[in-house]
Legacy VTK file of the C-alpha trace (Angstrom):
# vtk DataFile Version 3.0
C-alpha trace
ASCII
DATASET POLYDATA
POINTS 115 float
10.698 10.189 -12.926
8.314 12.478 -14.298
5.265 11.313 -12.225
6.968 10.851 -8.524
8.128 14.666 -8.845
4.276 15.623 -9.639
3.574 13.403 -6.978
5.733 15.255 -4.584
4.695 18.397 -5.619
1.485 17.815 -5.051
0.228 18.232 -8.147
-1.903 15.021 -8.809
-3.386 16.172 -12.256
0.119 16.130 -13.433
1.109 12.789 -11.883
-1.824 11.049 -12.823
-1.438 11.911 -16.502
2.606 10.852 -16.248
1.702 8.077 -14.210
-0.598 6.369 -16.954
1.839 7.629 -19.791
4.090 5.515 -17.744
2.250 2.598 -17.237
1.359 2.681 -21.132
5.026 2.343 -21.959
5.962 0.060 -19.366
2.806 -2.232 -18.833
4.865 -4.521 -16.496
6.017 -2.575 -13.664
8.663 -3.820 -11.104
8.690 -4.208 -7.483
11.168 -1.368 -6.691
8.878 1.295 -8.977
5.914 0.374 -7.570
7.603 1.075 -4.057
9.173 3.975 -5.507
5.577 5.215 -5.854
4.189 4.254 -2.635
6.750 6.398 -1.375
5.800 9.518 -3.378
2.371 9.295 -2.952
3.338 8.347 1.254
5.116 11.565 1.165
1.717 13.350 0.746
-0.667 11.374 2.497
-2.594 10.149 -0.438
-3.580 6.828 0.730
-6.311 6.334 -1.838
-3.781 6.380 -4.882
-1.474 3.950 -2.500
-3.829 1.398 -2.497
-3.991 0.031 -6.135
-0.282 0.206 -6.074
0.008 -1.884 -3.194
-2.213 -4.561 -4.503
0.058 -4.622 -7.685
2.928 -5.231 -5.351
1.160 -8.431 -3.799
0.316 -9.878 -7.583
4.167 -9.535 -7.845
4.872 -10.745 -4.566
1.819 -12.881 -2.894
4.165 -14.348 -0.337
5.546 -10.850 1.368
3.892 -10.800 4.700
5.573 -7.069 5.047
3.575 -6.190 2.103
0.006 -7.902 3.668
1.078 -5.648 7.090
1.396 -2.449 4.504
-2.097 -3.318 2.762
-3.607 -3.554 6.226
-2.777 -0.395 7.565
-3.963 0.879 4.649
-7.248 -0.551 4.505
-7.665 0.357 8.117
-7.005 4.006 6.944
-9.286 3.930 4.515
-12.049 2.299 6.590
-12.055 -1.461 5.604
-11.449 -2.979 9.280
-12.390 -6.266 7.752
-10.491 -6.112 4.919
-7.606 -4.879 7.268
-7.730 -7.834 10.029
-7.725 -10.141 6.650
-4.531 -8.784 5.173
-3.072 -8.326 8.652
-3.718 -11.535 9.878
-2.264 -13.056 6.171
0.412 -10.555 6.753
1.120 -12.667 10.313
0.710 -16.054 8.732
3.603 -15.316 5.292
6.251 -13.687 8.413
6.256 -15.220 11.758
8.243 -12.127 12.817
4.803 -10.062 12.082
3.251 -12.374 14.127
2.699 -10.088 17.463
2.216 -6.745 15.673
-0.450 -8.219 13.311
-2.172 -9.404 16.263
-2.348 -6.246 18.578
-3.638 -4.649 15.523
-6.296 -6.498 14.898
-7.349 -6.356 18.654
-6.517 -2.179 17.992
-9.585 -2.872 15.297
-12.138 -5.000 17.197
-11.919 -2.537 20.522
-12.605 0.170 17.898
-9.104 2.066 18.602
-8.202 4.169 15.763
-5.261 3.189 13.836
LINES 1 116
115 0 1 2 3 4 5 6 7 8 9 10 11 12 13 14 15 16 17 18 19 20 21 22 23 24 25 26 27 28 29 30 31 32 33 34 35 36 37 38 39 40 41 42 43 44 45 46 47 48 49 50 51 52 53 54 55 56 57 58 59 60 61 62 63 64 65 66 67 68 69 70 71 72 73 74 75 76 77 78 79 80 81 82 83 84 85 86 87 88 89 90 91 92 93 94 95 96 97 98 99 100 101 102 103 104 105 106 107 108 109 110 111 112 113 114
C-alpha cells in the first residue's frame, strides 16, 4: 500500500497523507494491517509513529501479552519509564512465557539502565 511504500522511502508527509486516506476509506483496521504499518515505521526507526499503532492494536487484542511487551519497549524508548513498567507487568501477567523477560526489563528500568 502507498502508506507503507512512503514510510519505507522515508517520505513522512506522503506516508501521513496516505495513511489518513486509508483510515478514512477503511476505518476498521485489522491487526495484520496495523502490524505491517508498525514494521514499516520500525524500518525507519520512527518510534513516535509506532506508539499509537500499538495502542490501536491493543484495543483490538487487549489480552495479547506480546503486544504489551512491544508497548513497554516503545514507552521506554520515548522516556515513559512508569508506563513502560506497567506495560511490562501486563505482558508478564498475560503471557507467562514473557514473565521472566518482563521482570528483567522492569529491573533495568528501575536501575536506570538504558533500554
